[in-house]
C-alpha positions as CSV (number, residue, x, y, z in Angstrom):
1,M,52.5,155.3,86.6
2,T,50.2,152.4,85.5
3,D,47.7,153.0,88.3
4,T,46.6,156.5,87.7
5,S,43.4,156.1,89.7
6,A,45.5,155.7,92.8
7,S,48.1,158.3,91.8
8,F,45.9,161.5,91.4
9,T,45.9,162.1,95.2
10,G,46.8,164.8,97.6
11,T,47.3,168.2,95.9
12,I,47.7,166.8,92.4
13,P,44.1,167.5,91.3
14,Q,44.4,171.1,92.5
15,Y,47.6,171.8,90.5
16,Y,46.3,169.9,87.5
17,D,43.1,172.1,87.6
18,S,44.6,175.5,88.4
19,C,47.7,175.3,86.3
20,L,47.0,173.1,83.3
21,G,43.3,173.9,83.3
22,T,44.0,177.6,83.0
23,G,46.8,176.9,80.5
24,W,44.9,175.0,77.9
25,F,42.5,172.3,79.1
26,D,39.6,174.7,79.6
27,A,39.8,176.0,76.1
28,F,39.7,172.5,74.7
29,A,36.8,171.7,77.1
30,L,34.8,174.7,75.8
31,D,35.5,173.6,72.2
32,L,34.4,170.1,72.8
33,A,31.2,171.1,74.6
34,Q,30.2,173.5,71.9
35,R,30.3,170.7,69.3
36,L,27.6,168.8,71.2
37,P,24.0,169.7,70.3
38,A,22.2,171.5,73.1
39,K,19.6,168.7,72.8
40,P,21.4,165.4,71.9
41,P,19.3,162.3,71.6
42,G,19.2,161.5,75.3
43,D,21.2,161.9,78.5
44,I,24.9,162.5,78.5
45,L,27.7,160.4,80.0
46,E,31.1,162.0,80.5
47,I,34.0,159.6,80.7
48,A,37.2,160.5,82.6
49,C,35.8,163.8,83.9
50,G,39.0,164.6,85.9
51,T,38.6,167.8,87.8
52,G,35.4,168.8,86.1
53,L,36.6,171.3,83.5
54,L,34.6,169.7,80.7
55,T,31.8,168.8,83.1
56,R,31.0,172.4,83.8
57,R,31.1,173.3,80.1
58,L,28.7,170.4,79.3
59,R,26.2,171.3,82.0
60,E,26.2,174.9,80.6
61,R,25.7,173.6,77.1
62,I,23.0,171.0,77.3
63,D,19.3,171.4,78.0
64,P,18.5,171.5,81.7
65,S,16.1,168.6,81.3
66,L,18.8,166.2,80.3
67,R,20.8,164.2,82.9
68,L,24.5,164.5,82.9
69,V,26.6,161.7,84.5
70,A,30.3,162.6,85.1
71,S,32.4,159.6,85.7
72,D,36.1,158.9,86.4
73,L,38.2,156.0,87.6
74,S,40.0,158.2,90.2
75,P,38.0,158.8,93.5
76,A,40.4,161.7,94.3
77,M,39.6,163.4,91.0
78,L,35.9,162.8,91.5
79,D,36.0,164.3,95.0
80,Y,37.8,167.3,93.8
81,A,35.4,167.9,90.8
82,R,32.3,167.4,93.0
83,G,33.6,169.9,95.5
84,K,34.6,172.4,92.8
85,L,31.2,172.2,91.1
86,S,29.1,172.0,94.3
87,D,27.2,175.1,93.0
88,A,26.2,173.3,89.8
89,N,22.9,171.5,89.6
90,G,22.0,168.4,87.6
91,I,25.3,166.5,87.7
92,E,25.5,162.9,88.9
93,W,29.0,161.7,89.9
94,R,30.0,158.1,89.4
95,E,33.2,156.1,89.8
96,A,33.6,154.1,86.6
97,D,36.2,152.3,84.5
98,A,35.8,153.1,80.8
99,A,36.6,149.5,79.9
100,G,33.7,148.2,82.0
101,L,31.1,150.9,82.3
102,P,28.4,150.3,85.1
103,F,25.5,151.5,82.9
104,R,22.7,149.9,81.0
105,D,22.7,149.2,77.3
106,G,21.5,152.2,75.4
107,E,21.2,154.4,78.5
108,F,22.7,157.6,76.9
109,G,22.2,159.7,73.9
110,A,25.8,161.0,73.9
111,V,29.2,160.0,75.4
112,V,31.8,162.7,75.7
113,C,35.4,162.3,76.8
114,G,38.1,165.0,77.1
115,F,41.6,163.6,76.9
116,G,40.8,160.4,78.6
117,F,40.8,157.5,76.1
118,M,44.6,157.7,75.7
119,F,45.0,156.3,79.3
120,V,42.7,153.3,79.0
121,P,44.9,150.2,78.6
122,D,42.3,148.2,76.7
123,K,41.1,150.7,74.1
124,N,39.0,148.2,72.1
125,A,37.1,147.4,75.3
126,A,36.6,151.1,76.0
127,F,35.1,151.9,72.6
128,S,33.0,148.7,72.7
129,E,31.6,149.7,76.1
130,T,31.0,153.2,74.9
131,R,29.0,151.9,72.0
132,R,27.0,149.6,74.2
133,V,25.7,152.4,76.5
134,L,24.8,154.6,73.6
135,K,21.3,154.7,72.0
136,Q,21.0,154.0,68.3
137,D,22.5,157.0,66.4
138,G,23.9,158.2,69.7
139,I,26.9,160.6,69.6
140,L,30.4,159.9,70.6
141,L,32.5,163.0,71.0
142,F,36.1,163.0,72.3
143,N,39.5,164.6,71.8
144,V,43.1,163.2,72.1
145,W,46.4,165.0,72.0
146,D,48.3,165.4,68.7
147,S,51.8,163.9,68.7
148,I,54.4,165.2,71.2
149,D,56.3,166.8,68.3
150,E,53.2,169.0,67.6
151,N,53.1,170.1,71.3
152,P,56.5,171.7,72.0
153,H,55.8,172.6,75.6
154,I,55.1,168.9,76.3
155,K,58.2,167.8,74.4
156,A,60.4,170.3,76.3
157,N,59.1,169.0,79.7
158,A,59.6,165.4,78.6
159,E,63.2,166.0,77.5
160,V,64.1,167.7,80.8
161,V,62.6,165.0,83.0
162,E,63.9,162.1,80.9
163,G,67.3,163.8,80.9
164,L,67.3,163.9,84.7
165,F,66.6,160.1,84.9
166,P,68.3,158.6,81.9
167,G,67.3,155.0,81.2
168,D,64.4,155.1,83.7
169,A,61.5,153.6,81.8
170,E,58.9,155.0,84.2
171,M,60.0,158.5,83.6
172,R,59.5,158.2,79.9
173,F,55.8,158.8,80.0
174,R,54.5,159.5,76.5
175,I,51.3,157.5,76.5
176,P,49.0,160.6,76.2
177,Y,50.6,161.4,72.8
178,E,50.3,158.1,71.0
179,M,46.7,158.3,69.7
180,Y,47.2,161.0,67.2
181,D,47.1,158.8,64.0
182,P,43.7,159.2,62.3
183,A,44.1,155.7,60.8
184,L,44.5,154.3,64.3
185,L,41.4,156.2,65.5
186,Q,39.4,155.1,62.5
187,G,40.4,151.5,63.1
188,L,39.4,151.5,66.8
189,L,36.0,153.1,65.9
190,A,35.4,150.7,63.0
191,R,36.0,147.7,65.3
192,A,33.5,149.0,67.8
193,D,31.0,149.5,64.9
194,F,30.8,153.3,64.9
195,G,30.0,155.2,61.8
196,D,30.0,158.7,60.4
197,V,33.4,159.3,61.8
198,K,34.8,162.9,61.6
199,I,38.3,163.8,62.7
200,E,39.5,167.4,62.9
201,K,42.6,169.0,64.2
202,K,42.3,171.7,66.8
203,A,44.9,174.2,68.0
204,V,44.7,176.3,71.1
205,T,47.0,179.3,71.6
206,L,48.8,179.4,75.0
207,D,49.3,183.0,76.1
208,R,47.4,183.4,79.4
209,V,49.9,181.6,81.6
210,S,53.6,181.8,82.6
211,A,56.2,179.3,81.8
212,R,56.5,178.6,85.6
213,M,52.7,177.9,85.9
214,I,52.9,175.4,83.0
215,A,56.0,173.7,84.5
216,T,54.3,173.5,87.9
217,G,51.2,171.9,86.4
218,Q,53.3,169.5,84.4
219,I,55.2,168.3,87.5
220,R,53.0,168.9,90.5
221,G,49.7,168.3,88.6
222,T,50.5,164.8,87.4
223,P,51.4,161.5,89.1
224,R,55.0,162.0,87.8
225,S,55.5,164.1,90.9
226,L,55.2,161.0,93.0
227,L,57.9,159.2,91.0
228,I,60.2,162.1,91.2
229,E,59.9,162.4,94.9
230,K,60.4,158.6,95.2
231,R,63.7,159.0,93.5
232,G,64.8,161.6,96.0
233,M,64.7,164.7,93.8
234,A,63.0,167.9,95.0
235,L,60.0,168.9,92.8
236,D,60.9,172.6,92.9
237,D,64.3,171.8,91.4
238,V,62.7,169.9,88.5
239,I,60.1,172.7,88.1
240,E,62.9,175.2,87.8
241,K,64.6,173.3,85.0
242,V,61.4,172.8,83.1
243,T,60.6,176.5,83.5
244,A,63.9,177.4,82.0
245,A,63.3,175.1,79.1
246,L,59.9,176.5,78.5
247,T,61.1,180.1,78.8
248,K,63.7,179.5,76.1
249,L,61.0,178.0,73.9
250,G,58.1,180.5,74.3
251,G,59.0,183.2,76.9
252,A,58.6,183.6,80.6
253,D,55.4,185.5,81.3
254,P,53.3,185.1,79.3
255,Y,54.5,181.9,77.7
256,R,53.4,181.9,74.1
257,G,52.9,178.7,72.2
258,V,50.3,176.3,70.7
259,A,48.7,173.1,72.0
260,R,47.4,170.8,69.4
261,A,44.8,168.0,69.6
262,L,42.5,165.9,67.4
263,V,38.7,166.1,67.9
264,V,36.7,163.0,67.0
265,E,32.9,162.6,66.4
266,A,31.1,159.4,65.6
267,R,27.7,157.8,65.7
268,R,26.6,154.4,67.0
269,R,25.3,152.4,64.1
């Protein structure tokens, strides 16, 4: 699972978008976009745009005169987002590594990232690069997941999958839920010379989707599906087990629960 850029292939972006997007990602995208001024101090760069959920919200939010560059490390995700948002004007799509951004110093007035920094191996480099491409007093706005214990639907999925493959280190994938400590976030931003840091907890109610839809997104909408198939287990069998665990936790249809994240805003000094 280390090479996610090569793993988000085939139907994975579609399941990610239709299942997890409907479940909770779009609600967090709307929240993040609304925190950005309609006229930030310059053009906007989105890092790790994925399937374009936040991209659409940003384009709707910001002034039409401002340029929006949506970037991602995964060509498959970019292709999916570009196709999905083919009706949206004013979006420039770029393949880019957050730890080595292909943009000029001070090129943007704002950098926005929805649930992406958790996956960058060199986080110090990512925040340093983000600061470099921002103008003076430019805005950094991003969110990260709260701990796995604060997201029961994620914990239930993890326990099912890890239980099916005991001792398999690749199947213990908890990287997305390890940036929840405000002190860690403050330290990363301080080392990159960001100031005016604000960290806020955000909760989104899950009640518009079924347990099966969430389970399908968690398995078929992530690179974990490739690992499961590689080990010879049918994805539908795993989805059935995850669905049962989620149903016990929050009901079948609709599933009711809460997704929790941290929202971070900072300024380039």
